[in-house]
LOVO-332082 format. One record per residue: x, y, z of N, C-alpha, C in turn; residue in three letters; residue number from 1. Coordinates in nm, 3 decimals. Layout:
LOVO-332082
R/n_X/n_Y/n_Z/ca_X/ca_Y/ca_Z/c_X/c_Y/c_Z/resn/resi
R/X/Y/Z/X/Y/Z/X/Y/Z/ALA/NUM
...
END
This chain:
LOVO-332082
R/n_X/n_Y/n_Z/ca_X/ca_Y/ca_Z/c_X/c_Y/c_Z/resn/resi
R/-0.025/0.495/-0.719/0.009/0.514/-0.857/-0.077/0.420/-0.940/MET/1
R/-0.128/0.473/-1.047/-0.212/0.392/-1.136/-0.128/0.335/-1.251/ARG/2
R/-0.176/0.227/-1.310/-0.102/0.162/-1.418/-0.079/0.258/-1.535/ARG/3
R/-0.169/0.355/-1.556/-0.152/0.448/-1.668/-0.050/0.557/-1.637/ASN/4
R/0.011/0.551/-1.516/0.113/0.648/-1.478/0.062/0.765/-1.398/GLY/5
R/-0.069/0.780/-1.389/-0.121/0.891/-1.309/-0.106/0.859/-1.161/SER/6
R/-0.102/0.963/-1.081/-0.077/0.948/-0.938/-0.196/0.998/-0.861/ILE/7
R/-0.237/0.920/-0.763/-0.343/0.957/-0.672/-0.279/0.990/-0.538/SER/8
R/-0.306/1.106/-0.484/-0.245/1.144/-0.357/-0.323/1.086/-0.241/THR/9
R/-0.262/1.089/-0.126/-0.324/1.033/-0.005/-0.452/1.107/0.030/ALA/10
R/-0.547/1.033/0.079/-0.671/1.091/0.130/-0.661/1.101/0.281/SER/11
R/-0.768/1.140/0.345/-0.770/1.149/0.491/-0.731/1.016/0.554/TRP/12
R/-0.769/0.907/0.493/-0.736/0.775/0.549/-0.586/0.761/0.566/ALA/13
R/-0.509/0.827/0.482/-0.364/0.818/0.491/-0.306/0.877/0.617/GLY/14
R/-0.382/0.959/0.687/-0.333/1.021/0.810/-0.373/0.941/0.934/PHE/15
R/-0.449/0.834/0.916/-0.495/0.756/1.029/-0.380/0.690/1.105/GLN/16
R/-0.278/0.649/1.035/-0.165/0.582/1.100/-0.101/0.671/1.205/SER/17
R/-0.078/0.795/1.168/-0.012/0.885/1.262/-0.095/0.901/1.389/ARG/18
R/-0.226/0.913/1.375/-0.312/0.931/1.491/-0.326/0.803/1.572/PHE/19
R/-0.339/0.691/1.505/-0.363/0.565/1.576/-0.236/0.502/1.631/ARG/20
R/-0.129/0.504/1.552/-0.006/0.434/1.590/0.107/0.528/1.631/TYR/21
R/0.087/0.658/1.616/0.189/0.754/1.656/0.303/0.766/1.556/GLY/22
R/0.287/0.706/1.439/0.391/0.716/1.336/0.326/0.698/1.199/ASN/23
R/0.403/0.724/1.097/0.351/0.706/0.961/0.410/0.582/0.897/SER/24
R/0.457/0.489/0.978/0.519/0.368/0.927/0.435/0.243/0.948/HIS/25
R/0.312/0.260/0.990/0.218/0.148/1.004/0.096/0.180/0.920/THR/26
R/0.067/0.095/0.824/-0.048/0.118/0.735/-0.173/0.063/0.802/ILE/27
R/-0.268/0.152/0.823/-0.391/0.117/0.896/-0.493/0.048/0.807/SER/28
R/-0.589/-0.014/0.870/-0.701/-0.075/0.799/-0.772/0.029/0.714/LEU/29
R/-0.794/0.149/0.767/-0.861/0.255/0.692/-0.789/0.292/0.564/GLY/30
R/-0.657/0.296/0.571/-0.578/0.326/0.451/-0.594/0.216/0.346/GLU/31
R/-0.588/0.091/0.391/-0.603/-0.021/0.298/-0.743/-0.022/0.237/ILE/32
R/-0.844/0.003/0.319/-0.980/0.008/0.265/-0.993/0.117/0.160/GLU/33
R/-0.931/0.233/0.187/-0.935/0.344/0.092/-0.865/0.307/-0.039/ASP/34
R/-0.748/0.246/-0.029/-0.672/0.207/-0.148/-0.749/0.104/-0.230/VAL/35
R/-0.803/0.003/-0.163/-0.876/-0.101/-0.236/-1.010/-0.051/-0.288/LEU/36
R/-1.064/0.051/-0.225/-1.187/0.112/-0.274/-1.163/0.179/-0.410/ASP/37
R/-1.044/0.234/-0.427/-1.008/0.301/-0.552/-0.977/0.200/-0.662/ARG/38
R/-0.931/0.082/-0.623/-0.899/-0.023/-0.720/-0.973/-0.150/-0.683/GLY/39
R/-1.103/-0.144/-0.691/-1.192/-0.250/-0.640/-1.161/-0.390/-0.690/ARG/40
R/-1.116/-0.399/-0.813/-1.097/-0.532/-0.869/-0.952/-0.580/-0.863/ASP/41
R/-0.867/-0.510/-0.788/-0.726/-0.548/-0.779/-0.711/-0.680/-0.704/ALA/42
R/-0.618/-0.760/-0.751/-0.590/-0.885/-0.681/-0.447/-0.889/-0.629/ASP/43
R/-0.374/-0.777/-0.647/-0.239/-0.767/-0.594/-0.212/-0.624/-0.549/GLU/44
R/-0.146/-0.611/-0.436/-0.105/-0.482/-0.381/0.045/-0.486/-0.359/LEU/45
R/0.116/-0.392/-0.423/0.260/-0.379/-0.402/0.281/-0.260/-0.311/ILE/46
R/0.344/-0.284/-0.197/0.368/-0.178/-0.099/0.517/-0.150/-0.093/VAL/47
R/0.553/-0.025/-0.123/0.690/0.019/-0.105/0.707/0.062/0.039/GLY/48
R/0.791/-0.008/0.113/0.801/0.013/0.258/0.906/0.116/0.297/SER/49
R/0.943/0.202/0.203/1.041/0.307/0.229/1.182/0.264/0.191/GLY/50
R/1.268/0.361/0.179/1.407/0.337/0.143/1.473/0.240/0.241/GLN/51
R/1.435/0.250/0.370/1.498/0.169/0.474/1.406/0.060/0.526/TYR/52
R/1.299/0.028/0.451/1.210/-0.083/0.484/1.145/-0.068/0.621/ASP/53
R/1.096/0.053/0.651/1.037/0.081/0.783/0.887/0.058/0.791/ASN/54
R/0.817/0.056/0.681/0.670/0.050/0.683/0.622/-0.093/0.699/VAL/55
R/0.517/-0.110/0.779/0.454/-0.239/0.800/0.303/-0.223/0.793/ARG/56
R/0.234/-0.332/0.768/0.088/-0.335/0.773/0.044/-0.355/0.917/LEU/57
R/-0.063/-0.288/0.957/-0.120/-0.317/1.088/-0.179/-0.458/1.084/SER/58
R/-0.194/-0.523/1.197/-0.254/-0.657/1.197/-0.394/-0.657/1.134/PRO/59
R/-0.471/-0.551/1.157/-0.606/-0.542/1.100/-0.600/-0.529/0.948/GLU/60
R/-0.505/-0.451/0.899/-0.491/-0.434/0.753/-0.448/-0.565/0.688/ALA/61
R/-0.354/-0.634/0.751/-0.308/-0.763/0.696/-0.422/-0.864/0.692/ALA/62
R/-0.502/-0.868/0.798/-0.614/-0.962/0.803/-0.718/-0.929/0.695/ALA/63
R/-0.742/-0.800/0.675/-0.839/-0.757/0.573/-0.793/-0.798/0.434/TYR/64
R/-0.666/-0.779/0.405/-0.612/-0.817/0.274/-0.620/-0.967/0.254/LEU/65
R/-0.593/-1.042/0.358/-0.604/-1.188/0.348/-0.749/-1.229/0.323/GLU/66
R/-0.840/-1.165/0.393/-0.983/-1.193/0.374/-1.028/-1.161/0.231/GLN/67
R/-0.974/-1.054/0.175/-1.008/-1.013/0.038/-0.935/-1.097/-0.066/ARG/68
R/-0.848/-1.185/-0.022/-0.768/-1.269/-0.111/-0.685/-1.183/-0.206/ASP/69
R/-0.626/-1.077/-0.148/-0.541/-0.986/-0.225/-0.396/-1.015/-0.189/CYS/70
R/-0.318/-1.055/-0.288/-0.176/-1.083/-0.267/-0.103/-0.954/-0.234/ARG/71
R/-0.012/-0.959/-0.138/0.063/-0.840/-0.096/0.211/-0.865/-0.110/VAL/72
R/0.278/-0.771/-0.176/0.424/-0.769/-0.179/0.468/-0.646/-0.100/LEU/73
R/0.532/-0.668/0.013/0.582/-0.560/0.099/0.734/-0.559/0.084/LEU/74
R/0.784/-0.459/0.012/0.926/-0.454/-0.024/0.981/-0.314/-0.001/LEU/75
R/1.112/-0.301/0.024/1.171/-0.166/0.025/1.132/-0.095/-0.105/PRO/76
R/1.107/0.033/-0.097/1.052/0.107/-0.211/1.132/0.087/-0.341/THR/77
R/1.266/0.090/-0.339/1.336/0.068/-0.466/1.302/-0.068/-0.530/PRO/78
R/1.290/-0.171/-0.449/1.252/-0.303/-0.501/1.106/-0.306/-0.543/GLU/79
R/1.022/-0.237/-0.467/0.879/-0.233/-0.499/0.855/-0.165/-0.634/ALA/80
R/0.933/-0.064/-0.665/0.919/0.004/-0.794/0.952/-0.094/-0.907/ILE/81
R/1.054/-0.174/-0.889/1.087/-0.276/-0.988/0.974/-0.377/-1.004/GLY/82
R/0.917/-0.421/-0.891/0.804/-0.515/-0.896/0.685/-0.451/-0.966/ALA/83
R/0.663/-0.322/-0.942/0.553/-0.249/-1.005/0.571/-0.246/-1.157/TRP/84
R/0.694/-0.222/-1.200/0.722/-0.217/-1.344/0.699/-0.352/-1.411/LYS/85
R/0.721/-0.459/-1.337/0.702/-0.594/-1.392/0.560/-0.647/-1.373/ARG/86
R/0.481/-0.579/-1.293/0.348/-0.629/-1.258/0.258/-0.641/-1.381/ALA/87
R/0.176/-0.742/-1.376/0.076/-0.763/-1.480/-0.057/-0.786/-1.412/GLN/88
R/-0.162/-0.757/-1.481/-0.294/-0.780/-1.423/-0.340/-0.663/-1.338/GLY/89
R/-0.427/-0.693/-1.247/-0.494/-0.592/-1.165/-0.414/-0.567/-1.038/LYS/90
R/-0.321/-0.472/-1.046/-0.227/-0.444/-0.938/-0.236/-0.300/-0.895/THR/91
R/-0.228/-0.279/-0.764/-0.224/-0.144/-0.705/-0.087/-0.123/-0.644/ILE/92
R/-0.034/-0.004/-0.657/0.093/0.030/-0.593/0.073/0.136/-0.486/GLY/93
R/0.132/0.114/-0.371/0.128/0.209/-0.259/0.273/0.225/-0.212/LEU/94
R/0.329/0.346/-0.231/0.473/0.363/-0.209/0.501/0.469/-0.102/PHE/95
R/0.576/0.429/-0.001/0.624/0.521/0.103/0.757/0.574/0.051/HIS/96
R/0.764/0.706/0.029/0.882/0.759/-0.039/0.963/0.858/0.046/VAL/97
R/0.924/0.882/0.170/0.992/0.986/0.245/1.114/0.937/0.321/THR/98
R/1.130/0.808/0.345/1.249/0.759/0.415/1.272/0.612/0.384/CYS/99
END
């Protein structure tokens, strides 16, 4: 979701988790690279981890974000939406909404 309210749908990178990890609850390095490619100057990423807080970053994705010095908030999606509404500055939102 962009700050102006427009929504960007998942790209092919979004399907990497299912193939690599066997589920859609682990965010892969490819997904993170794709998201940050779309918001190159972002310094914060808010991740909605689903209604039941099932989503996690892969170790590679977490390391990449740390290397990029990008702050990450990994919260259940309802809380992440609140954080998104309060966010200021260069922030990207990635929300898991199916469970």
